N, C-alpha and C positions, 0 to 999 in steps of 0.2 A: 546633741547640738547646742553650743554655747551662743547666746543671743548677745550681739555686740551692745556695750552700754549706750552709744549714742542711738541705736534703734529704740531702746526702752525709753530714754529720756525724750528724744526728739519726736518719736512716732507713737509708740504704745500707750504711754500715760495721756498725752494730749488727744489721741484718737479716742480713747475710752471716755474721757471727759466730754469730747464733742459728741459722741454716740449718746451719752447720757442726756446731754443738753438737747439734742434732736428729738429724742423720744419723749422728754418733758414738754417740748413744744408741741409736737404733733397731738400728744395726749390732751392738750389743753389744760395742763395741770398748773398754771400760773397762779391759778386762785386757791388751789388746795394744797399743792405740795411746795414747800419752801425750796429756795435755790440751794440752800445747804444740802438738802437731799440729793440734788444733782451731783454736788461734789462727792458725796458718800458713794453714789452708785458708780461715778466714773473711777474714784480711788479704789473701791472694792473689786471693780471688774479688771481694772490693771493689774491689781495684785493677783487675782485668781488666774488670770491669763498667763501671767509670768510663772506662777507655780505649775500650771498645766504644760507649759512649754518645758520646764525643767523635768517634769515626770515623763512626758509622752514624747518630747522632742520635736517631731514633724508637726507643722501648722495643720496638715491635713487631718491628723488624728485628734487635734484640740479643737477642732471647728464646732462639732455637735455640743461637746461639754460646755464651750464659750457661750453658745447661743442659749442653752438651758440656764446657765448661770445668770447670763444677762437677763433673761426673761424673769428668773425668780428675784432678782434685785429690783426690777422694775415693780413686780407685784407687791414686794414687801415695803420698799421705801417710797413708792408713789401712791400707795394704797389704792390700787386699782383692781378690777376683777381680773379672772384668768384670761378671758377673751381679749381685754385691752393690753394685757402684758404681753400675749403671745403675738397679736397683731402688730403692735408697736415695735416689738423686738424684731419681728421679720422684716417690717417696712424699713427699719434703721439699718439692719445688717444688709439688706438688699441694696439700698442706696449708697452706703459706704463702700460695699464690695464692688459695685458697679465703677464707682468713681475711683477707688483705689487701684482696682484691677486694671481699668483702662489706662490710668496714668502710669502705673508702674510698667505695664506691657509696653507702652510707647516709649518710655525711657530705656528699657532693656533693648528694644529694637533698635532705637536711635544710637545708643552707645555700642551696641553689639555684644553686651555683657550678659552673663547668665546671672540667675538669682543670687547664687553664692558669691560670684564675683562683684555684684552690684552691692551687696550688703557689706563687704569688706571695705568699700570705699566710702569714708565718712562725708567727704564732700557731696557725692551723689545723694547719699541719704537725707543730708540737711537740705540740699536743693529740692529734693522730692517732697520732704516734710513741708517745707514753706509753700510750695505751690498747691500741695494737697490741702492743707488747712485754710488757704485762702479761698478755694473753691467751696470747700465744706461751710466755712463762715459765711460766705456770700448766700448759699442755699438756706442755712438756718435762719439768717435774717430776713430773707424774702418770706419764708414760711411763717416767720413770727409777726412780720408786718401785715401779711395777708390774712393772717389768722386761719391757716389752713390746718385742719385738725381731724381727729377721729373721735372726737368727744361723744359721738352719738353711741359708741360701744358700750358706754357706762350707763345707758338707759336700761331699766329693768323691764320696760314694757315694749321692747322691739318685737315685731311680729314674727310668727315662726317661719314664714317664707323668706323674711330677711335674714333670720339667723341661719338657715340652710345656705343662702347665697353667700354668707360671710364665711361660713365653714368651707365652701367650695373655693373662696378666694384665699383662704388659708393655704389650702392644699396647692393652689397655683403659686402662691408666694414661696412656698417651700421648694416646689419645683424649679421656680426661677432662680432662687438662691443657690441651690445645688448645682443648676446648669452654669451659673456665673463661676462659682468656684472650680468646678471640672475644667471649663475651657480656659480659664486664666491659669490654672496649674499646669496644664498641658503646654500651653504657650511659652510660659516662663522657663520651665525645666526641660523643655525639648526644642530649644531656640535653633539648633542646626537644621532641622527640617523645614525652617521657614526661608532657607536659601532658594528653595525652588518657587518660582513664580506662583505655579497652580496651588502649591500648598499654602502659600501665604494669602492668596486671593480667597480660599476657602476658609481659613481662619478669620479673616476680616469679615467675610460674609457671616459666619457664625456668630461672632461678637456682636455685629450690628443687629442680627436678628434676636438674639437673646436680650440685649439692652432694650430694643424696642418693645419685645414681649413684656419685659420686666417693668418698663415704664407704663405700659398699658394696664397691667395688674395693678400697680400702685395707685394709678389714677382711678381705677374702678374701686378700689378701697376707699379712696377719699371721697369719690362722687356717691357712694352709697349713702353717706349722711345726708347729702342734699335730697336724694330721693325719699328718704324717711322724713326729713323735715317737711318735704312739699306735701307728701301724702297726709302727714298730721294737720298741716294747715287746711287742706282740702276737707278733711274730716270734721274739723272744727266749724268751717264754714256750712257743711250740710247739717251738722248738729244744731247749728245757730238757726238755719232755715226752718228745720223742723220744729224746734222751740217756739219760733215766732208763729208759725202756722198753727200749733196746738193751742197758743195763747190766744190767737185770733178767733179760733174755733170755739174755745171755752167763753171767750168774751161775747161772742155772737149769741151763745145759748143764754147767757145771763141777761143781755139785752132783751132777747125775745122770750124771756121768763120760761124757757123750756127746762125746768128745773130737773124733770125726771131724766132727761137725755144728759143734762149735766152731770148728775149723780152717777149715771152708768159710765160716763167717760173718765170722771175721776176714780171710780173704783176699778176701771180698766188699767189706768195709769198705775194704781196702787198694786194691782195683781202683776204687772209687769216688773215692777220693783221688788216684789217679793219673790218672784220666780227667777229674778237675776238676768232678765232680758235687758233691763236698764240698770247700769252699774253707778250708783250715785258716788262711789269712790273715784270714779274717773274724772279727771280734771276737766275735760271738755263738758261733761255733763253738769258738773258743778257750777 
């Protein structure tokens, strides 16, 4: 299947750049990865996607390789860990698939055209591209201004129970992404069956449920960072209170000249440090 030149210039290249920009913003990489890295990710992703289309033809067959390539580009060019690259890639793909799929399906239903007929009309493609990138640009701007990110995934001291929850969220993200692709593909390529009011209602209901579920999963990924930060703040407060209590206790022993008890208390603290119960490498304990 030959991809129209207008689709490549007006949609594919700008879309890959916007995806790279979106991933860069939600990763909070403004301070570490330069903006030129965004350009490289966008250009390489568009190039690889074009090659995949030439080799495999159907978009359905290129979907999984495209996701893997995009995640790899994020990993190497943004210098993040595997968890960050996977989650940011899935979140980016899901949001772009949800927006693009919804807008594309609405236009197909509105015009009564199939996917092939729609792509053959350059005016429709340009109209879609303009509306699509206005929506995407607004979303990226809001996320940038509100500093919504998944920066917490880059921390090395994330607790095990949070890591397990993040892995579960990754499975949910994969499920949501595949669900979106399947539903939108069915709608666009089998537009004839939508002439039945019952079928149309079922499809609309399926799209609403899928988008709602997807939004909740993405929200959970973002909120996870707030939970981790809140727990760290509480731990620092508890550690601070314990340190103050210990200092007050030692001070009282000095004032009362109970040096034997003071020596025992200090030796107990030393033993805790040597045994690893108190980690002096932890920032909170420092």
